[in-house]
N, C-alpha and C positions, 0 to 999 in steps of 0.2 A: 204617365208614361214610365215604364221601367227601362232604365239604361243599364247595360252591362259593359264593363271595361273589357276590351278584347286585346289591347296591346299598349304597353308603355315603353317608349323609346328613350334611352338616355345616351349621352355622349360624354367623353372625357379625353384626356391626353396622357400619353405615356412617353416620358423622356428616355432617351437611350435605346430606342427601339432597334436601331441598327446593330447594337451589340447584343441584343437579346437573343437567346436561344429559344425562340417562340415555337411552341408545339401547336398542332392543329392542321387542318386541311388547307393546303395552299390553293388559292383561287387565282384568277388572272391578276388582280391588283390588290389582293388582300389575303389575310389568313382568317379562316373561319374556325370558330371554336365553340363547342357546346359546353355550357355550364348550367347545370340544373335543367330547368325547362326553358332556358334562354339561349340565344345565339349571339356570340360576340364576333365582331368584325374588326380586325386590326389592320390599319393601313400603314404604308411605309412612311407617311408623314408623321406618324405617332398618334393620329386620331384613332379612337376606339369607340365603337357603338355597341349597344346592347338592345336587342329586340326580343319580344315574346313574353315579357313580364306582364303580370296582371295588376300589380300595385306599384306605386312610386318607390316604396321601400325595397321591394324585391328587385326592381330594375337597378337601382343604385347599388344595392348589395352585390348583385350578380356582376355588375360592371367593375366594382372595386375588387372583389375577391377573385372573380374569373380573370380579370385583367392581370392581377398579380400572379395568379396561377399560370397564365399563358406566357407572360413575359419575364417574370421575376422582378418587375419594376412596379412601383406604386402608380396608381392612376390619379391624376390631378384634375381639378376643375370639373368634377362629375356633376351633371345636371340633367334633369328631365327636359326633353325638347318636344315631345309629342305624346299626347294621350288620345287613344282612339276608343270610342264607345259605340255600341249599337243599341237600338231600341225599336219600339213599334208604337205607332199611333193608330188607334182604331177609328174608322170612319173619316179619314182625311180626304179633303178635296183640294187638290193642288191649286186650282184657280182661285178658290176662296182664300187659301193661305197666302198666295202671292198678292192678291188684291189688298188684303188687310195689312200685310207687312209693308208693301210699297206705299200705301196711303199714309203710313206712319213713319216714313223716312228710314226704313231699314235698308241695308245693303242686301238686296234680294234679287236673284236672277231666276227667270223661268222662260225657257224657250223650248216648248215641247217638240218642235220639229228637229231640234239639235240634240236635246238631252231630256230624258223622261223624268226629271226631278226638279224640285225647287232647291236652289242653293242659297243658304242664308249665312252671311258673314257678319261677325261682330268682333269686338276687340278680344274676346276670350276664345272663340272657336269658330269653325265652319261646320254648319249642319247641312246635310243633304237628305231631303225627304222625298220618298217615292210614292206614287199613287197607291201602291200596295199597303202603305203605312210604314214600311221599313224606313228607319232613320239611322244615319251614320253621323257621328260627331267626331271631328278630327282637328288637329292643330292646337289643341289645348296644351298648356304648359303644366297643368296639374289636374287632378281629379276634381278639385273644387272649381276650376275653370270650365270643366265639362258642364257642371251644374249651372254655372252662371251663363254660359253660352246658350244653353237651351232654355233656361228659365225666362230670360228676357223676352225672347220672341214667343214662347209658348203662353206666357202671361198676357201678352198683347193680343194674341189671337182669341183667347178666352174672354178678355174684357170687351173687345170690339164686336165679337160675333155672338156672345152669349154661349159659346161652345161651338166646336166644329160639328156640323151635322153628321150624325152617325150613318154608316152605310145601311142599306136596306136589310142585309142579311146578318149584320153583326150588331147585337144589342149593346147599348152603352154599359160599360163595366164600372164606371165611376159616377159620382154625382154629376148632374147635368151642368154644374157651374164651375167645377174645379178638376184638374188633372194632377195626380200625384207623380212626382219625379223622384225615383229612388236610384241610388247608385250601389252596386255590389262590388 
């Protein structure tokens, strides 16, 4: 499975925000400011967030530099709080995925009448897998945690089933016994 990082969110604090001559677009409860390819949100409490980065380094850098540019004050306690990735699994069968993971004590939910995907939670991330094969991974605190969050359940599915049965119209692109997970 190929995973692509689509968003890295970081947060921090700015002291003295009340005195700051903040520039940017004033929204209802915050100031919005574009810095590079990222968007910063500054709140009256002094909290500041950065969204839209594709790497942890880019997110922290945009938060620190953009936050200073926005307020004239240094950003403190900057940290990544969410990494979101997307990917695709060929030939996925949600009922098989759910059965294998639930039998192996994973925190997994599948209620097709309510939501058309399997939701898999572990200590590193939450994965959502749709019947189409689309997969979203969110809630990771680092790119490494994205890998850990997927690898744990993906390895279990391959070990217990010998591989997820391929769809009739999609030939398997990987060896029948292993799936490669790459991060870009």
